[in-house]
N, C-alpha and C positions, 0 to 999 in steps of 0.2 A: 552447393551452399554458397551464400554470399557473405562477404566480409565487410565490416565497417571499420575503416581505418582513419586515424587522426581525429578521433572524437574530441580530443582535448581542445582542438582549435575551436570547436563549437561551444564546448562547455567552460572555456576559460579556466582550465583546471591546473595551470602550471605557473608558479612563481618563477622569477627570472633566473635564479642562480642554481647551479647543479648540486645534487646530493652526492656526498662522498661518505664512505664509511671505512674506518681504519681496519686493517687486517692485523691480528695479534697485537703487538705493541709498537708497530711501525707508525710513523706519522701518516696522516691522511694525505692523499694526493687527489687534487681536484681534476676530473676529466674535462675535456672540452664540452661546452654546452651542445646538446643534441635536441632535435625536434622530437617531442614525445609522441607516442602512439598507443592507443588502446584498441584492441581488436575484439570485436564481438562476432562469434561464429554461431550460426544456426545449428539446430539439432542437438545431438548428445555428445558430439566429438569435441574434446577440449584442446586448446592450443597449450602445449606444455612449455610455457615461457616464464615460469616463475610467478609467484603470487603478487597481486596488486597491493601496493603499500598505501596506507592512508595515515594522515596526521590529524589527530583529534585535539581540539583545544580544551584543556581542563581548567585553566584559570588565567586571568588577565591582570596586568598592571600591578603585580606584587612588588613591593619595595624591597623585599628580601625573601629568601627561601631557606629553611633549615632542612638538612638531610640527616637522617639517623645513621647510626653505625651499629654493630661493627661486624660485618660479614665480608670477608675478603673476596667473596664471589661477586660482590656489587662494586662496580667501578665507575668513576667519573672520567669522562672522555672529552677531550677538546681536539682541535685540528693538530695540535702539537704534541699531545701527551695523553696518557691514561694512567690513573692511579687508583688503588683500592681504597674503599672507605673504611679506614681503621679507627676513625674517631668522628664524632659528630662535627658537621661543618655548617657554616652559613654562607650562602651565596647572595651577593648583591651587586648592582651595577657599580662599576669601578668609580664613577664620578660621584656616587652617593656619599662618600666619605669626605669629599673635598669641595665639590661645587655646590652652589646655592640652588635650591629647588625653585621651580616656577609655580606660583600659586594661581589657582583657578577657582571659579565658582561653579559648582554642579547645581543646575537648576531643576533637573528632572531625571528620572530613570523610567523609561517607557518601554512597553512591550512592542509597540508598532514602530517599525523602522522609518516609515514615511512621515509619521507624526513627529518622531524625534528630529529628523532632518528639517521638517517644517518649522519646529520651534527654534532650532539653531539658525535657520535662514531668517526668521522673523527678528530674532535678537540682533543678528549682524546688521540687518537693514535698519532697524529702529535706533540702535545705539552707535553704530559705526565701529563697534569692537568685534574682535574675532570670536566666533562661536562655532562649535562643531558637535557631532555626535559619534560615539564609538561604542561598538558592541562589547559587552563584558561577558566572556565565556563562563565565568563562575556564577553570575547572578541571572543570566538569561535576559538582560535588559540593555537597552540602548541608553548610555549615559550622555546627557546633553550638558556640555560644559562651556563656560563663558569666560573670555578674557585671558590675558597672560600678565600676571602681576609679579613685581620683584619682591614684594613683602606681604605678610599676612595683613598688615594695616591697610595697604592699598586695596586688597581684596575685600576687606571689611567695608571700606568706603564705597566700593563698587556695588555693594548690596543695595544701597539707596537708589542707584540707577535702575536696578532690576525691579525694585518695589514700585517704581514709577510706571512700569509697564505691566504690572499685575502679578509679578513673581516674587512672593514674599518668603518662600521657604528654601532659598538657596543656601548651600553650605560649602565651606572651603575645603578644597582638595589640593593636591600638588602633583606636578610632573617633575621628572628629573630634568637636568639641563639638556640643551640640544646636543645630539650625538656628534662628537668631533673625533674622539679617539675611543671607539667602542671596545669594551672589555668588561671583565668581572673581577671583583675582589672576593677571594675565597678565604674565609676565616676558619682556622682549625686550632681551637684553643687560643694560644698567644701568637701562633704563626699566622702570617698573612701572605698570600701570593696573588699576583696579578696574572690573569689569563686573557690575552687579547682576543678580539672577535665578538660575534653576536650569538654564538651557539655553544652550548654545552650539552652533553648527553650523559644519562645515567643508564648503565647496562647491567643486566643480571641474567642468570640462566633462565630458560623458559619456564621450568617448573617452579622457580622461586618468584619471578615477577619483580617489578620495581614498585616500592612503596611510595605513595603520595596521596594526601596525608590520610592515613587510616585505611586506605584501599591499596590493592595491588593491581598492577597493569602488565599485560603481556608486552613483548617487544621492548622498546626503549622509551624512557621519559626524557624529553628534550627541554632545555631551558633556553628561551629566546629573548634577547634584549631588543625590545620593540622601539619604535620611533620616539616614544615618550620617555625613554630611558628607564622603563620599568620591565619587569620580567613576566613573560608569558610561559605557562607550563603546558607542554604538549605531549601526547602519547602517540608514538609512531609504531605501527604494527601492521600485520597482514589484514587485508579486508575481511577474510573469513573469521579470523580471531577477533576482530573488532565486532562482528555481528554476534558473536557468542556473548558479548557484554551489552548488546543493544536489545535483542529479541526479548530476553526475560524482563528487561526494564520497561519496554513498551507494551508487552503482552505477557504478563507473568504466567509461567507454565502451571502453577498450582491454581490460579484463578481461571485461566483459559486452558483447561487440560484436554484440548483436542489437537492432535498432532497436525492435521491438515490446516487448521487455522494458523498454527505457529509457522508452518511452512509458507503459507501465504504472507505472513508478516515478515519472514526472513527474506523472501524475494522482494517484497516492497521496500524493505529497509536497505537491502543491497543496491537496488536500483536508485533509490534516493541518494545514497552515498556516491555512487558512480557519476550520476548526473551533476551533483553539486561539488565535485572535487575542485578544490582551489577557491571556493567562495570567499574564504577569509585569508587569501594568500598574503595580503599586506601585513597580516598579523602572524604569519609563519605557519599557519595550519590550514587544513582543507575544510574541516567541518567542526561544528561545536558539539558539546556533549550534553546539551540541555534541550528542552522542548522546542526551542527556536529551530533546531535542526532535527535531531532525534536523540532520545535520552540514552546515555552510555554509562555503564556502571563498572567496567573492568572485570577482574577475575572473581571478585567476591559475589557477584550476582549470577554467575554461570550455573546452568542447571542441565542435568542429563537430557531432559526432553527437548528443551530449546536447542541444546547442542545437536541433537539428532535432527531437528528441523533444519538447522543451518547446514549440516553435513549432507542431508539427502537432497538439498537444493543447491549444492555447491556451484557457484559461478552463474546461476540463473538470474537474469534480469528481465524486466518488462520492457518490450520494445514497441514503438509506434513509428511507422514509416522509417524503420531501420535505425532509430535513435532511442537511447534510454528515455523512458517516459518520466514525467514528473509525478511520482507516486505519492501524492498526499494521502494521509490516513489520520483517523481520529478515534477517540474512545467510543463514542456512541452518537448516532445521527438522528435518533428520535423517530425513525421510521422511513426517512427518505433523505438521500444525499442531494447535494446542490451542484449546479453548474459552476465551473471554476470562475468564470468572469464575474459572477455575483459576489463572490467572497474575495477574490484576488483580481481586481479590475484590470491589472496590467498583464495578466497571464491569459493564455488561450490554449485550448487543447480539446480536440474533438473527442478524445477518449475520457475526458473528465466531465461527463454529463451526469446530471442528477438522475438517480435510479431509485425505485422502491427498495426498501431494506426489510429484512426479516424481522426487525424490531417492530414493524407495523402490525405483526401478528398474522393470524391465519385467515384465509379467504376460502369459503366453501363453494364448490361447484357440484351440483347434483344432476345426474343423468336421468333419463326417463325409463331406463331398463330396471326391472325388479332386482333387488339386492341379492347377491350370492351367485349370480350366473358366472360360470367359468369363462375365462378368455382362452382361446379366441372364438369359442362358439357363439358367445353373445354378440361379438362384432360381425360374424358371418351371417347371423340372422338378419342383419341390416343389408348385407351385400348379396347373399345367396340364400334366400329364405328356404327352409326345409319343408318337406311335405310328408304327411303320415304314410306309412307303408313299410315294406321290407327294407332292410338297411342297404342292400346292394342297389335297389331301385332309387332310393333317396340319394346315395352317393353318385350314381350315374347321372341323375337329373341335375345335381349341383355342379358336377364337372362339365356337363353340356352347357349349362347356363354360364359357367366361367369361360368356356371357349367362345360363346357368342359375345360376351362382354369384351373379350380380347380381340374380336374381329376375325375369328377363325371360322371355317366352314362348319355347317351343322354335321356332327359325326353320324355315320351310318352304322357304326359298331354299337354293340350292347355289352354292358358290364354284367357278367353272369353270377358273380359272387363277390364277397369282400375278402377273399383269400389274397394274401400279399402277392402271389404269383399272378393272379388274374388282374389285380389292380395295376400291377406293373405293366402287364400286356396292354391293358386298356389305355393307360397314360401314353404309351408309345404310339398307340393308334390315333388317339384324339389330338395329341399335341406334337405330332411328328414334324409339322412345318416350322415350329419354333423351338422345340426342345432339343438340345444337343444330345444325340444318342449315347454319348459316353456317360452322361449323368445317370442313365439307367443300366449301365454296364456292370460287368462282374468285378472290375478293378477300381471301384469307386474310392476306397480308402486311400489307395496310393495316389490317385489323382488329386484328392483333397490335400494330401501332404505336399505334393509337387504339382501344382495346377498347370495345365497346358497354357502356353503363352497367349493363345487367342481367347482364353476365357475372360469374360467380364466379371465384375463383382457379383452380379446377380447369379451367374452360373456357379460360382464358388459358394455363395450363400445357400442355394438350393441343394447343391451336392453335399455340403457340410451337414445340412439338416437330415438328408436321406441317409448319409453314412452313420450319423449319431443315433437316428431313430431305430435302426435295425429293420427298416421296412423291407429292404431287399435281401435280408438274410433268411428269415423263416418263410419259405415259399408257400408252405401249406397252412400258415397261421392266419386267422382272421384279424383284420384291423378293428380295434375297438373304437368307440365313439370319439374318445380323445384323440386317438391316432388319426382318424378320418378328418377331424376338425383341423388339426395342425397341418395335415397334408394340403387341404384346401387353402389354408391361410398362406403357406409358403408358396404354393403355386400362384395364388393371386398376386403376391408381391413380385414373383418372378415375371409374370405376364404384364405387370404394370397396371392391372385392374385395381389393385390396392396400392396406395402410396403411403409410406411411413416417413414422418418428418420429426426430427429431434429438436427440442427447444427447451428453454428455461422459462419458467413462469415469472412474470413481473407483477401484474396486478389485474384485477377485474373491475370494470366500471359498468354497472348494470349488466347489459348483455354483451359488452365489448371485452374480449380477452386480449390482454397485452402480454406479448411474449418476446423473448430475445433468441434469435438464431444467430446468423452472422451480423444482424442488425435488429433494432427494435421494430416490431411489427404488431399490428392489431387485427383481430378477426371478430366478426360478428358471430356470436354463438347461435347455432341453429336451434330451432324449437325441439327437434328430436336429436338427442345426443346420448351416446352410451359412454359411461365413465367407469374405469376400472382402476383398482388400487391393489397394492401388494398386501397379501395376508399370508404370512408364513412363506411357504415355497410357491404359493399359487397367486395368480391374478384373478380377482373376482370383481363383479360389478358392485357399485356403491358410490356414495358421494365422496368427493376429493376434498381434503383439507390441505390447502396449498399455502406456502409461504414464499416470499420473493426469493428467487434463485432456484427453487425446486426443479428437478428434471421432469420433463413431460415428453410423451410420445403422442403425436397426432396421426390419425389414420384417415386418409382421404380416398374417396372414389371420384375421380375427376375433380370437380370444384366443390364437391359436397364433403363437409367434415362429418365423419361418422362417429368417431370415438376419441376420447382422451384417456391416456393411460399414465398413471403415476408408477414408474417401474420399481421404485425403491420404497420399502416400507417406511413411512414417515413417522418419526418420533415427535414428541412434544417440542415446541420451540424453546431452546435453552439459550440464555443470553449471559450467563455468568452473574456475578454480583454487581455488574455495572448496570443491570436493568433499571434500578431505581433512578439512575441519572437520565433516563429517557425524558422525564418531565420534571420541571422545577418551578419554584416561585421565588421571587426575591423582591424585597422592598428597598427602594433607594430614596432617601430623604432629599428634599430640594437642595439643602446645603451641601450634602455630600456630592451630589451630582454636579452642582455648580463648581465645586472645587476640582472635580475630575476633569470637567470641560476646560476650565481655565488653566489647568496644568498643561494641557495640549494645545490650547488656543489662547495664549496670554492676552489679557485685556478684554476678552470677549464677554459682554454682559449677559450671560446665559439667563433665559427666562423659561423656555419650553422647547419642545422638539416635536417633529411630525415625520412619519414614515412616508417616503416618496415612492419607492419601488420595492417589490418582493420578487424572489426567484421562484423556480419551479417547485421547490419544497415548501415555500412560505417564508423562507429566511429573508431578512431585510437586506436589500441591496444598497439602497441609498437612504440616508436620514438627513433631515434639515434641522440644524440648530437654530433656534429663534432667540434673538437678543432683545433686551428691553428697549433699546433705542432704534429698533427696526432693522438692525444688521442681521444677516443670516450667514450660516456656514454649512456647506454640504459635506457630509461624512460618508465615505463609501466602504463597502466590503468589510473586511475583518476589523478595520479601524472602528466600526460601529461597536463591536464587542468590547474593545479596550476603552473606548470613550465612555460607554455606559456601565462598564464593569459588570457584564453579564456573562453567564457560562457559554451562551451560544446566541447567534443572531436570529434564531427561529423563536420569536416571542411576540406577544401582544401586551401592550402596556395601558394602564388606566390610572387616572388620578386617585390617590389614596392617602389616608392619614395613618401614620405609624402608631405603634403601641404607646409611644411617648407623645402622641398627638402632633407630631411634626408632619407638615405636608410633604408629599412626595409622589412617587409612582410605584405601583405594584406591577411587576413583570411576571407573566406566566409564559413559560417557554418549554421547548423540547430540544433534545440533543445536548451534547457537552463537547464543545470544540469548534471546529470551523465547518464541519459537515461536508467537506469535499473529499472525494476518493473513497478509499476502503474504510468501512465502519468495523472496528475491531469486535464490538459486541455482535454485530451482524455476521461477521466472518466466523465467529465461534458458533453462532446458531446454525449457519450453513454446514459447518463441519459436523455438528451434532446430528444433522439430517443427511449424513452420508455423502456430502459433496466434497470433492477433492480441491486441493489448493489452486489448481489451474482454473477450475470452475469459479472459485471464489474471486480470483484476480480478474477473470474475464467478465464477471458480473459487475464489479465496481469500476473497472477500467475498460470502457467500451472499445471493441475492435482492436485490441492489442494482441501481441504474440510474445512468446518467450524466446530468449536467446541466451548465450553464455558470454562471459567477459573474462578476458585475461590481459595482463600487461605484457607487452612484448619486450620492453626494456625499461630500466628505471626512469621514473619521471624526474626531470631536473627540479630540484628543490634545495635551497640552501640548507646546510646543516653539517654537523660533524661527521 
């Protein structure tokens, strides 16, 4: 097994200061900074080096924080001291009571990070004043803020400047003063104490959790004094405990009541967290708790079924080329996912290719064999046609035909009956050049339990079949028709005359069958094809109703495809209550759309738009905004969704007049989200059709494998 070491160097997951934690009531002692390491080990063996810790941003830029009381088991901790919460307290930046705030104008709160940075850059260039954008962990938006003003009156005056560049809806906000002597003021009734530093922690017993506000969280709740002299609230806890609060928020166990789908969600969420550790390190945390990252709900949302999904996949992550994959996922994809570059132009990943999804519904493939013929006899009729006559002559002729197809000499022996002892003798005679004699020996069951080292997989497969069938036990019993068919079938596989290939169905386009094995492949369907599906305990011939991801077995004779087998009894496609979101319509008036565009592109005289490119699913990759003065602006990827305020970028738009006779556009679309990676509704559908979480993940993330992750020592991260 191979190890991945020092992944954090690639993932940029470590802020610069070391984490320390007090023992009992002793002051905290900061260790020397160490290079962090995360180890991923293949297979099922775990590295027992302690759980990986993660810090989750719960809220940003609070001017103060109230903590309830009064449970002596809940303690407030700093680097210098810890004390029980025996009375309600208020925590605020130390300078908040004495220093003057800095006033700023917030001009927008946007979903798209690049658009927010673009607005800030435009303002700075146009006005010469400072502008920036900061993510707000509480609202899931990027706040674009302008200027630094000493008074509210100065900020009011600056509004006129912004109106001149097309931003008329700015509002005044404030930051604290520049950090010079960082610390906290803690007010407890009339008492006031100063605590130096930038970190406080609230700790409680695991079964109690820490309250903030209205919810409870495992681990610790940290209070961080950010660079803007405001408070960020952070939950620090074990990765597996964190996932207990993520999986039910992202994929509710009562809505998606399929364990395998929830397990796929748990692995995808764990991988996302590991890959994105430290993304918000400048704000004191690793990952946010909103849809910008993945939604986290703490202890109140935990559910026994999602807990089971987390526990049964403990430590598992999705790997591509020995690194944690970027496991995007969304609620519903409308029937086909999208290539990552179409939606996220700056990202690349061979494993994030658009694939058909079960949401697209069923595809029927009908064979030319009459319905109800049992497998494998129906398949053998194509390979070794039978002839009328006594059973022993028919079996003899088919075995001789099989030998000829395998390139063996024409046998001179004759099969005298269909008694097991005679069939066994005849097999040894006809196939003595290729058949290991031990396979027909007396001690077959022991050999199956402890296979000889020189046996290949085909030897073990045939021996296992013969041992389970009882063919070699009742020497005087006749082989019935079913027993003879299965014997011929397993011998044909052993000799290589028949080849079995396992695959997953993707789609069918006229006579082209698209499948996934280790890669996506396509086959032209032959004119003559047998198809078999599960019916109770049996496989019988009949048309196949296939959905994307379904298991298939293909049977070949050299280059000729003889049969398709659906080995699992397929149920109806179930997509949960998210199925209605597959398709949507939305009207956007001209005025509303112009407003949305100008918030993101200040001063742009929006008039119309046109689609420039589409991806493999039909989603819009590039959109051109058209201005009334001839100016244009190209919008790419997910920014298209936020600019037009639509549920997904898989849409077609036409000019339309609204109910109030306002001109605008009618959007008709599919999907709900970004459409990249795992579709949660599709994963639920795959699980309802008996597919496991590994198959679900391998369907939506092409060419990946699973590994396990453990932290080998604490990640350096500043804190109490």
